[in-house]
C-alpha positions, 0 to 999 in steps of 0.5 A: 898110294892111291884111294879105294872107294868102297860102298857100305850097306851093313850096320856093322858098315855104317859103325864103322862109316859113323866112327870114322867122323868121331876119329877124326874130330877127336880131339875137337872141343868143338864137334858133337859126335851124333847119337850112334842109334839116331845115325844107324836109323837115318840110314836104315831103308826100313825104318828112316822113311824118308826112303819112300823117295829116296834112293842113297848110296853110301861109301868110305874111302881107304888108303892102305887099308886105312879110312881116310873119308866117307860120304854119302850121295842121295836123289831126293825125287820128291824135290826133284818132282816140285823143283823140274831138276834132275838133282843129286846131294852129298851129305854126311861127307868127311875127310882128312885135309887131304886134296887125293882124298876129296876127290875121290869122294865126289867125283865118285858120287858125281859119276853115280849121280850121272849114271842116274841121269841127274844133271847136277849136284848140291850139298852137303845136304840130307834126305830133307831138311829134318837132317843135318845140313851146310858147311860150316864155313864160320865160328869153327871156335863153337860149340856145336850143335845135335842137329847140326853139322862141324866140320874143319875150316878145310872143307869150305877150300876144297869144295871151292877148288873142286867146282864147286860155288857158294848156293846158299848160306844158314847164319845161326845166333847166340842169345842170351837170355835176359832176366827178365822178358822185355815188358813190350814183349807181354805187351805185344803177345796180348794184342797178338792175342785179343786181336788174332783170336790166337791163343797158346795150348795147353796140356797135362804132359807132351803125351797129351800134346803129340796126340792132340797136336802132333800130326798138325803141327807137322803139317805146320812145318810143311806149310811154313817151310815150303818155300825154303831152298830145298824143302822136301814136304813130309809125308805122312809116314814121316810125319808120325816117325818124327811125332815118337822120335823128337817129341818124347825130348821135349819137356812141355814147358818147352815148346809152344803150340799156338791155336786159332780161333779153330783150333788149328795149330798157327804157330810151333815154337821147340827147344831142348836143353842142348845136348851137344856136351853130354854127346861129346861125354857120351860119344854119341853111344847110349852104353855103358854109360852114355844116358847118364850124361844126357839124362843129367843135360836134361836136369839143372846145370845145363845153361844152354838152350836148343831153339829146334824150328819155330813155324809160323802159318803164312797167313799169321807170319808179321803179327806177332805169333812168336811173341806168343812163343817166349811168353809161355818158353821164357818161364822155363828157361828161367826155372831151368836156369838156361843163359843162353839159346841156341837159334840152330840154322836159319837162312841168311835171307830170311829177315822173318825169322832174324826179325823175331830176336830184335828184342835180344842181345844177339850175336850171329856166330855161325854160317853154313853153305851149301855148294852145287856144281853142274854136271853135265 
């Protein structure tokens, strides 16, 4: 049967768009469904500030009336302006293990990109780095995280057979939490604080922290991540959006903000309890009982914590600033009974970030990949 491609736009369409992946992975022990309300916000042109500088189109593939695939094509004009390229992105791509389906999806997105004046395409990527990115190529037997993509092994094979080549890899680590931090860690933290005049910010609660440092925190991310692959600088509207979206989920003990003598934010580490199992139980929905599973994940009994991000201002990198993160956050890990940290994706050539785990018992357990293809 021929593959029919349908452009989608309505909220109901996007609910079906999200449900397609959930149904495709309903029997997987490792896939983590996205939170539906977040997914709908991502594709809402009025609510997602990324649409200020991005254009996108989302499609679903059908065979004989049955959904068999989905994908989104994106043009990030801000990144293209920075790089001087005419590059499109594809993201949120999922399909059954059928070459006819993957061909139909990718060819449609490629033709759309060409029509828009693009001459190359890469992905899986989102609008910005705050979206899930990278096709999983190692670690299919590992539980996914809220912030990452889980996909079946056949995806990469399809991309390669369709003419896509490796562009960039990310790796992820499991870090076993020791009973106590090595004494060396505390010594480094003490030396770094004295030598560089830095300290940890003190706040009564997460609201105070967000009010005082939220803006500066995300501005720091822009500076720290500026030269990383595909980075799309966050705009003031995006920063405001993410302050409201992410910081309320963070416990004040699960975030470390490092200040210098001028009270400038020079480092930040953010963790949250893993929501993976809660999202599996709730199937990505808050109601009727999803809120209970998500709330429970923030209480005792959850033994995995996600390190959402780490950022250090370039002039303070390789100076031991990260030691302050663990000095602040480690007691919270022990208090909550966490046994293991998920690092989330780190560029495989970013040795500076990998080195911070050197003092811990770690395993590199996942690898994901962005693919690239010339269109003209």
